[in-house]
N, C-alpha and C positions, 0 to 999 in steps of 0.2 A: 504493500500500500504506500509506503514512503516513497518508493521509486516512481509510482504512478503520479504522485503529487509533484515530484521534482520535474517530471517530464511534461510533455504537452498535454497529457490527459489529466493533469493535476486538478484543474478546476472542476472538470466533470466528476472525477473521483470523489473529491471532498463533498460536493453537492449530493452525489449519490449516497455517500455514507450518512450524511445528516438527514437525507430524505428517508432512508431506511430506519434510522433511529427514531425519527419523529412519527412515522406512520405505522411502524410495527411494534411500538412500545417496548423496544428491547434495549433502551438506553441504560437502564439499570444494570443489565447483564454485561454489556461490553462497551458502553459509551465512554467511561472514564479512561480505560486503557487505550481505546482507539484514538480518542482525542489527544491523549498524552503522546501517542506515537506521531500524530500529525503535527503537534506543536513543537517544532524544533526552532532554534534561533533563526534558521534560514527562512522559514515560511510564516513567521509571526506577522510580518507586514501584510501577507496575503489574507491572514485570518482577520486582522483589523479591518481591512478594506471590505471584506465580504461577510464579516461576522454578523453585522446588523441584519443583513438579508437572511442569513442562515438562522439567526435566532428568531426570526418571524415564524418559523415552523413551530417553535415552542411557545410563542406569545410571551416570552419572559426574557427581557433584555439583560437580566443579571448574569446569564451564562457568558456573555461577551467578555466582561472584565473578570468574571469568576474563574474561567478556564486559564486565563493568562496568569492570575494569581497562583492557580494550582501548579502550573509548570515552573514558575520562577521564584516562588517564595520559600521553597525547600520545606514546606509543611503542608499537610492536608487541610487547608483552610476551608471551612464550610462557606458556601456562597450565601451571603446574607442579603437582606433587603437593601441595606445601605452598603454598597459594594466596597467603599473605601474605608469603612470602619467596622471592626470586628465587634462581636457581642460584648466583650469585656472592655469597658472604656479605658481601663488602666493597662491594657495589653494590646496596643495598636501595632499593626504591621506596617511600619513606615517604610520598610524595605520594599514591600509590595507596592506601596504608593509610588515610591521613587521609580521602580521599574516600569510601572504602568505609564507614568508621565514621560519617562525616557523613551519608551516605545512609541508613544504618541508623537513626541518631538522628532523621532526618526522618520515620520511620515508627514512631511511638510504639506503635502497636497491633500491630506485627509483630516477631517474633523467629524465627530459624531453629528447626527442630524440635530436640529435646534432643540427639539423636546428632550433629547438626551443630553445635549451639551450643558444646558442650564443646570440640570440635576448633577452632572459630573462636577461642575464648578462649585456647587453648594457642598457636595461631599468632600471636595478638597479643603474647603474652608473648615468643615467640621473636623476633618482629620488633623489639620494643622493646629486647631484650637486645643486639641487633646494631646498634642505631641509633647515631648520632653527632650532636653538635650541642650548643650552649649551651641553658640553660633558656629564654631568651626565644625562641630559634628553634623550640623544640619545644612552646612553651606552648599554642598552639591545638590541636595534635594531642593533647597530654596531657589537656586539658580534655574533648575529645570522647571519648577513651578512658575517662576516669573516668565520664562520663555513660553510656556504653554498658555498662560493667561493672556500674555500680550498677543500671542497669535490668535487667540479666541476673539479678543475685542477689536483687533485690527482687521481681522477677516470679516467679522460680522458687519452688517450695514444697517443704518437707520434705526428703526424701532427695535430690531433684534439686538443690536449692540447695547442699546439702553436697557433692554430686558436683562441681558447678562450682567451688566454693571450693577443694576438695581438688586438683582437676586444675590450677588456676591456681598454687597454692602448690607443688605437686610440680614443675611446670615451672620455676617461679621458683627453687626450691632447686637444680635441676639446673644452673642457670647460676651462681648465687652460690657453689656448692660446688666449682666448677671454677676452680682458680687461674689457668688459662691463658685463660679465656673473655673477659676484658676486658669484662664485661657493663656496658652503659651504665647510669648511675645513674637514667636515666629509667624503667628497668624497675621501680623502686620504686613507681611510680604504681599498679601492680596491687594494692598492699596496701590500696587503697580498698575492696576486697571484704570487708575485716575491719572490724567495728564497733569502733573503738578506744575508744569510750566504755564498751564492755563489756570491762573489764580481764580478767575471768576467761576470756571467750571468746577474746581475743587470746592469752592465756597458754596456753590449751588448744591453739590452733593451733601455737604455738611448741613446746610439748611434743611434739606429733605430729612436727614436722620434726626435732627433736633425736633422737627415738627412731628415726626413719627413718635419719638420718645416723649414728647410733651403731653401725650395723652395719659401717661401714667401718673399716679398720685404723687404730688409733691416733686415731680420730675425725678423720681427715684432712679429710673433707668439712666437718665442723663447724668445724675450724680455718680453712679457706679461707673459709667462709661468714661467720664472725665478722669476719675481716679485711676482707672485702669490705664488710660493713655499716658498719664503723668508717670506712672510706675514704669511703663515700658520705655519712656523717654530717657530715664536715667539708668535703666538696667540693660537695655538692648541697643546695639549699635549696628545691626545688620540690615536695617531698612532705611535707605536714604530719604524715602518719601514720608517717613513718620512725622518729622518735625513740621513739614508743610501741612500735613493733615491735622495735626494738633492745633496749629494756629488757626486753621480754617474752622475747626470745631469750636474753639474759644470765641472767635468772631461771630459765629452763628448763635452761640449762647448770648453774646452781648446784644445782638440784634433783637433777640427775643426777650431781653431784659431779665435773664435768669441770673442776676447778680448774686442772689443768695447762694446758688449752687457754686458759682465761680469763686466767691469769696471763701466759703467754707472748705471746699475741696482744695483750692489753691493754697490756702494757709496751712492745711494739714500736710501738704507735700512740699511746701516751699523750701524747707531746710535742705532736703536731699537734692532738689533741683538746683538750688544755689551752689551746693558743693560740686555739682557737675561742671561748674565753670573752672574748676581746678585743672581739668583736662584741656590743655592748649590745643589738642587736636579736635576739639569739639566742632561739630558741623554748624554752619551758620544758621541753618533752619532751627536747630535745637536752641542755639543761643538766642535767637529771635523770640522763641517761646518764653524763655526764662526772663528776658528783659521786658517783654510785654506784660508778664505777670507782675514782676517787681514794680514797674511803673504804674500799673493799674491799682496796686495795693499801697501806694505811697501815702495814703491817708489812714492806714490801718496800723495802730500801735502793736496789735498782736502779730501782724506780719513782720514788722520790723524786729520785734522781740525774737522771732524764729531765726532770723538771719544774723542778728547782732553777734552771737558767739563765734561766728565763722568769718566775719568781715576781715579781720587782720590776716588770717590764714590765706584767704582767697587773694587779697590785694598783694600780699607778699609773693605768692606763687606767680601771679601774672606779671608783677614788676620784675621778677627775676629772669623772665624770658624776653629777649630783645626782638623777637619777631613782630612784624607789623600786626598780625592777627591778635597776638596777646596784648599789644598796646591798645588796640581798638576795644577789646573786651574790658581791659582795665578802665579805660575812659568812660565806657558806658556804666560800669558798676559804680564808679565814683560819682558820676553825674546823677544817676537815679537815686542812690542812697543819700547824697547831699540834699537833693530836693525833698526826699522823704523826711529827713531830720528837720529841715526848714519848715515844712508843712506842719509837722507834729508840734514843733515848738510854738509856732504861731497860734495853734489851736488851744494852747494852754495859757493859763494866767497865773501870776503870782507864785505861790509856793509850789503848785503843781508843775509849773515850768521849771523851777529850780530842781525839783526832785527828778524830773526827766533828764535834765542835763547831768546831774550827778550820777544817775544810774547808767547812762550811756556815754560817760565822759571818755572812756578808752576808745570807743568806736568813733566818736566825733573827732578826737585827736588823730586817729588813724586816717580818717577821710581828709583832714586838713593837711596832711603831709603830701597829698596829691591835689593838683589843681583841678577844680571842677570847671567845666565849661557850660555854656547855656545852649549848646547846639545839639543836644541829644534828641533825636527824632522821637524816641519813645516817650519823652515828657509831653509830647503833644496829645497823648492818649488821655481820654477822660477817665478820672479815677472811678473805680467801682464803688458804688454805695448801695448797701442793702436796703430793701424795702422794710416797712413795718418796724423801724427802729423805735422801740417804745421808750417812753420817758420815765425816769425815776427821779424822785426829788433828791436834791443835794442837801436839803435842809436836814440837819441832824436832830432837830427837835421832833420828838415822837409824842403823839397824844397819850397822856397818862391814863385817861379814863377809858374803860371798856364798857361798851354799851350793849345791852341785851335787846331782844325783840319779843314783843308780846305774842302769845299764842292765841290766834283768832278762831280757834276751834279746829283742832287737828292740823295745824299748819306748821308743826315742828319739822316736817320733811322739807319745807321751804326755808324756814329759819336756819336750819343747820347748814344747808348748801350756801346760803348767802353769807354766813359767817366765814366759811371756808374760802369763798371767792374773795372776800375782803382782804384776807391775809395773803392771797395770791397777789403779791404786791405789784408786779408789772402789769397784771390785768386790771386791778382796781385803779391804779394810777392812770392808766390809759383811758379808762371809762370816765374818770373825773376830769381829766385835762383836755381830752380830745373829742368827746362824743356828746357835747351838750346840745347839739341841734339834731341828733339822730334819734328817730323813734325807738322806744323801748330802752335803748342805751341811756338816754337822758334821764328817764325815770330811775334807772338803777344808779346813775351818777348822783342824783339828788339824795337817794337813800344812803349811798356810801358816804356822802358828805356829812350827813347827819350822824351816821354811826361813828365817824371819826371825831367830830367836833361838837356833838351835842352836850349841853350841860346836864341833860337828863340821863339817868342810868338805864332807861328803857324807852323803846320807840315802838310806835304803831306802824307796821309795814303794809297796812291795808292798801294804800294808794299804789304801791308797786305790785303787790300780789294780785290785785284786781286785773292787771293787764298782762301779767306773765304766767298766771295759772293756766295749765293746759286745758283746753275746752272739753277734753274727754275725762277730766277729773271731776268727780262730784263734790259738791260743797260739804264741808264738815266731816268728810270721811278721811280716814288715814290712807296715804298713798306712798308709793315707792320713791324715796329721795333720789335714787339713781335715775329713775325714769323722768323725774322732774328736771334733773340736771341735763339729760340728753335733749329734752324739749327746749329748755332754756337756751342751750348752745345753738340749736337749729333756728330758734326765733331771732336771736341776736345776729347770727350770721346772715339771715335773710334780709336784714335791714341795715347792716353796717355801712353800706355805701349810699344810703338814702339821706336826705337832709330836708327836714320838714318840722319847723318849730311849732307849727299849729296842727300837728297830726291829729286826726280824728280817731281816738282809741275805741270809739263805739263800733267801728268797723272790725270784722273778724280779721285776724292776722293771716297772711298768706306766706307759707314757708317756702324757701328757695327750692326744696325738693319737689314741691307741688308745681311750681312754675316750670321746672325742667320737664316734668312728666307731661305737662300740657303742651309745651313747645316742641318736645321731641317724643311724641307718643310712638312706641314701636309698632311695626306691622305685625300681623299674626305670625308670619314666618320668623321674624326676628325674635318675637316673644317666645316662640317654640324653641328656637335655637338657644336662646339665652337660658331658658329653663333647663334644657338638656345639659348645657355646659355646667350650670350650677349644680345639677344633680350629680354629675360626674365628679365635680370638685368636692362635693359633700359626702361622697361615698365613704363608708367606713365609720367605725365607732369614733366619735369625737368627744371632746370633753368641755363643751360649752353649750349654753342655752341656744335654742333655735328660734325663739320667739322674737318677732320684730318689735323694735322700738326706735323712735327718732333719735338720731345723733349718736348712737352707740357704735362701737368699733365693729360689731358684728351684726348690727341690725337686730339685736336681741335684748330682751328685758333682763335686767340684772336679777330680777326675782326668779327667772328661770321658768316662767310659765305664761301661757296665754289664758287670761282670765275667762275668756268666752269659749274655751275649748278644753274642758277637763280631760277628755279622752286622750288628747295628744300630750297632756301634761304627765301622763304616766310613763312616757318615753324617758329612758335614762338621760341625765344631763350630758351635754356634749362638751367636748374640750374646747372647741372653737368653731365658728361659723364664718361663712363669707360675708362680705360687706353687703348691706341691704341695697336693693336696686336704686340707682340714681344718686348714691352717695359718692362724693369725691372730695379731694383735698384741693382747696383753692389757694393759689400762691398769693392772691391779693387779699386774703382774709386774715384779720387779726386773730380770730378765734382759732383757725387752723395753725397760724404762726405760733400761738402759745401752746395749744393742747394737741395738735395733730401730729400723728406719726404714721409710718408706713410699715405694714407687715409684708414680708416676702415669703410666699408659700411655694414649695417645690414638691412636685409629685414625680417620682422616678419609677419607671417600669422595671421590674426585676428581670424581665426577659431580655429586652433589647437595650436597657439602660438609657434610653432616651428620657428626657425629662421635660416637663412643662412648668412654666413659672406664672404666677399671678401675684399682683400687688393689690393689697387692700388697705384702705386708710382706717385709722381709729382715733378716737378721742378718749377712749378708755379701754382698758383690757379687763375682761371679766374672767376671773380665775376660779376654776373648779377644783375640788378636792379629789385626789386619787384615792382609790380603795387601799386602805392600810389597816393593819390589825388594831384592835382596841388598845388605847394607851399611847399610840404613836403621836409624836408631836410634830405638827406641820409648822412651816414658816412661810413668810411672804416670799422669800427667795426660792424656796423649794417649789412653791406653787408657780412661780414664773418659769422655772426650769421645766416643770411638768407641762406647762402650757406650750413650750417650744420643743418638747421632746418629740422623737420620731414615732410615727404610727404606721402600722401595717394595714394595707387595704387588701383583704382577702375574702374568699367565700362570696357571700351575697353583696359584698362591698367592693368588688373588684373595680379597677380603674379602666376606663375606655382609652386605650393607648392609640393615639393617632398614627404612630409609625407602624405598629403591629396591625392595626385595623381591627382589633378585637379586645374583649375584656381580658385584663391581665392582673396578676398580683402586683402590688405597687407599694412604695414607701413614701409617706408624706412627712414633710418637716416644715417648720416655721421658724423664721428668724426676724428680728427687727432690723429693717433696712434704714429707716430714718427715725431718729429718736426725737420725741417731743421735748419742749423746754420744761413743761409741767406734765408729769405722768400721773394719770388717775387710774387707780386699780379698784375694781369692784370684786369683793370676795363673795362667792356664791355660797353663803351660809345657809341657804334654804333648799328644801326639797318638797315636792308636792306629795301630799298624802291623799290617795284617791278615796279612801274611806271617809276621811274627815273633810275632804274637799278644801283643804287649806294648805298654805305653804308653812311647814314647820321648820324650826331652826335646827341645824346640825351643831351639836355640842362638841366640836372637835377641840382637842388640845392644840393651842396655837401660839407661836412666838411671832411678834410683830416687829420686823426688822426696822431699825431707824435709818439704815442705809441699805440700798439694794443695787444690784448690777443687772442691767438688761442683757439678755443673750442677743448680740448684734452681729452684723457683718463686720469684717475686720476694719473697714474704713471708718466705722462709727464707734470703734472701741473707746476712743478718747471721749466720747459723749455718752457713755453707758452708765455712769455712776449717778445715783440719785439719793437725796436726803429727805426724810419725812418732815412735813411741816403742818399737816392737818389730818384729822380723821373724823369722819361722820360715824357715830356709834349708834347702834340699834339696841335698845333695851326691851326685851320681851321674848316670847317664845314662838310667835308667828309673824309673818311679814305684814299681814293686814291689821295687825294690832301693835301695841307697844308704843315706843317713844324714841325719837331721834334727838341727839344732841351732838355737839362738836367739841373736840379737843384740838386746840390749835396753838401754834407758836408764832409770836410776833415780837420782833426785836429781842430775840433770844429768851423770851418769857412765855411760858405755857399757861393757857387759861382754859377752863371749861365753860362753854357757852351753852347753857341749858335754858333755852327760850329767853326769858327776861332776867335770868339770874346768871351772873358771871362771877366765877371764883378762880383764884390762883391754883395752879397745878404744876406738875413736872412731867417729863417725858416718860418716867418709869411707870406712871399710872396706866399707860396703855396696856402693859403686860400684867397688871394686877387687878383687872376688872373681874367682877363675878361672872359666872358662866353664862348667864342670860343677857349680859351686856357685851356685845361683840362688835368690834370695828367692822363696818360694812363698806365704806368708801375711804380709800387712803389717797392722800395727795402728797406727791413727791416733787421736789424741785431738783432739776439737773445741777450737778455740782459746779458747772461753769457759769451758772446764771446767778447774778448778784441779786440779793433780796431787795435792796433799796429801802428807803424810808417813805412813810406816807407824806403827802404834800401838806404843808401848813395851810391854815385857813386863808392866809394872805396870797398863797399861790393858786388858790382855786379860781375858776372863771367867775366873773361877776354874778351871773345868774345863780350859781350854786352858793356863792358867798351870801347873797341876799337871802336866799331860802334858809340857810343855816342860821344866820343872824336873826331873821324873823322868828324862826322856830325857838331859838334860845330866849328871845325877848318874851315870847308868849309863855314859855315855861317859867321864867322868872316872875312874870305877872301872876301866873296861876298860883305859884308857891306863895307869893306875897298875900294874895287874897285868902288863901287857905289859912295862913297864919293869923290874918286879921279876923277871920271868922271863928277862930278857936274860942271856946268859952273861957 
């Protein structure tokens, strides 16, 4: 048979062989050995050229690449659905990939048909993302990949070329936007499909990716992507186009005003990027990225603090080299850092300015030894400024009096939340100073002003509660304080960009989620598809409540039940649920800026090891209790770790794997991708008793940590530590009865706010409560967030000042009359 192929009858013989294999179903018997005989080094090119036509007999294109792998990879590698990636993601056959690419490059006149070529390019991206090895080890492979990809895009014309580039970039982004993927820097070689000499074209591609990633909550994918690109920039030197792509990606983020992402990620990576300047062989494109970042952060004290320890080292290294390029690098560093010092000094006054100069005296002297010029082109860039920079009062005077709130008939669930929000200092200060003309916010601002500066020890909150009480709450009945908090956040967010000093509160409030549903009602097909995807995501035993409620992280009630559906309440509590429909994190929202975070959920098929990612926003995390033996002591930290622990999806809860095309066993895990400034935890202390038709309390032994660490992606590890500052406590044995009160810290002093009675306390009391009094909602402040102090009455806006002064005047007159009327 081998002789027949080598001769003139070769074409006929190979087609006859495959014809017999296909139509007589004897492939299993002799197909592998026959094909092995045919596939010699000499006739591989023939197979590539005619393999597609031959494989049509089988209706399965995988044999094309699969048989080439079998011949040249020195192992009996099973042919898989993804030809260039084996089942085990940790054991990739890079040798097989290299040989396949090399064989394709040896046939310059041949490329797979369009529908095949796009898939091959995407599989190459997938394989490179999961590769490992140093630059020199991968050098030959990367050269061959570059050659093949360039041939693909240069050969393709018009729309098909655009389709190839888009498919490659889309798959590329799916890996770099996944903070858990550990994508190999060698993946950046696929950027060769972009013509970096065409600056506008590269920027257009970056704009497209930014717009694609902008759909995620809080730009979490964009944040992870930028962090990944920065890491590659100082760890990998094998991709000349990488620097040009990073600067295009940064500019695209600037155009979309994603300054919060730019500042946070850039500051986190700035020290290592700055140290890359020590290499005088640094590419200009990489240096341009570093200088662009430095210049854009020249108004940031935190950024300057990151580079300050390394300034002397970098300047000394650059000055020691007499090359023109080193001199140019040195001048740019001196110019940008001198401008940074000047800007920061000018922004400070008096003692603060002197303290800055003393702290950075060595850096300033080091810069002065080199002459700064005014001609640095990077200083023409507009500095990055974050949105939603909230105000904190610099006045050190704190109000001494603590004010309680009258219980107007089972309104303790609202009183307790309001006291906790008051000591959430950045939030309450923003409400007081910035939201005086905004519906609902202005009402809360007036209440906060009185709570801070009232001469009375107790206040009537009726005017505020009348407009913020959820319409589905019945008057004079006990309700869930967590449910009220979720509704309150939704209400405030819905109106935070409105301005109406004469707002008519007799009209029913319209929440933002309701507006979205009205404007973007899904079609029946979309609704069906969304429901299907949600069911797949929810497959498996989970550990959180599934009941919907406004504003929660999972669209669920903290009480863990639907009050109108007791049959469903008997379902075991779930670990976590997906975000409710229509919920999203708004980058222009102060509510989300303070309390919003992002959950990254990964479901990985145990068969093909492909994974799917979803991002859900949260304003609270609802923590369920794992099954443990009696006497076991839980802690807040252990509940957080249980919340993010891995789950197996098996049996009736199998995962619908898109790559396998069928139900598979899978593993689901959750991690925090974006941490909130203020973390709200709801402890699911209740379970539904079908016989009693009530939510009874779980009397678990519990330790309430005063500091916790969130399980986060690596890039957020520096923002994972939190400190407790308030707790809403439920006293009673059932959710629909009992009493709520608050234990909170303000200016390092703890107090118990029990409706209109306020008393001193200490932090140890949280762990010494009786069994029926259990912390239900815990408020934590991220360790890098300054508490600040409450604004003095002189700092308040005129309207709030007048209201507080009028209230105090009325109180004094009332007390005077009472004294005069005493017998």
